[in-house]
C-alpha positions, 0 to 999 in steps of 0.5 A: 488481509488488508481489507479486513484491517479496515473493518476493525475500528476502535471502540466507540466512545462512551458518549455514543454507546450510552445513548445508543443503548438507551434507544435500542434497549426498549426496541429489543425488549419489544422484540423479545416479547414479540418473539416469545409470543410466537411460541405461544400463539393460540391459533396455530397448532404447535409443530416442530417447525413452528417451535424451532422457528419461534425458538430461533427468533427468541434466541436471536432477540434475546441475544440482541437484547443482551448486546443493547443491555451491554451498550448501557452498562458495560463501558467499552475497553480498548482490547475487547471486541463487541462480538467474539470470533465465535459469534461472528462465525455463528452469524455467518452460519445463519447467513449461509443457511438462509439460501439453503432453507429457501431452496428446501421451502420452495421460495427460491423458485418463486422469484429466482432472479431476486433470490439469486442476487440475495444468495450472492449477497449472503455469500459475500456476507459469510465470506466477510464475517469469516474473514473478520473472525479469522483476523480476530482469532489471529490477534488473540 
């Protein structure tokens, strides 16, 4: 528990969040446009997999666009967190699913040593995010 208390920091001051939002907002807007074009690529016939992956990319880029938009227009308050415990668990779930998908797609067996190291890193990220979410839940 002591390790997780070090991860929780005070909110960034406004003079940091505003320029960061100015830099990130156009970049994330380009990501939204790019990921939305994945759904409408004319050379690839639509299948369930292409629509699902394109939708996941579009949802992720819309979420990051929202967060960068929030950096610009929502001043940081003392008691609020940038990402809720539910959001931390959702991100952890994505990191937990990545190695499983690589097993099903067969990319894990192309370079098993590198993918094993990456899987260990993903598991570490999942454990860290779940711990942060649990700590944020206990604060509320």
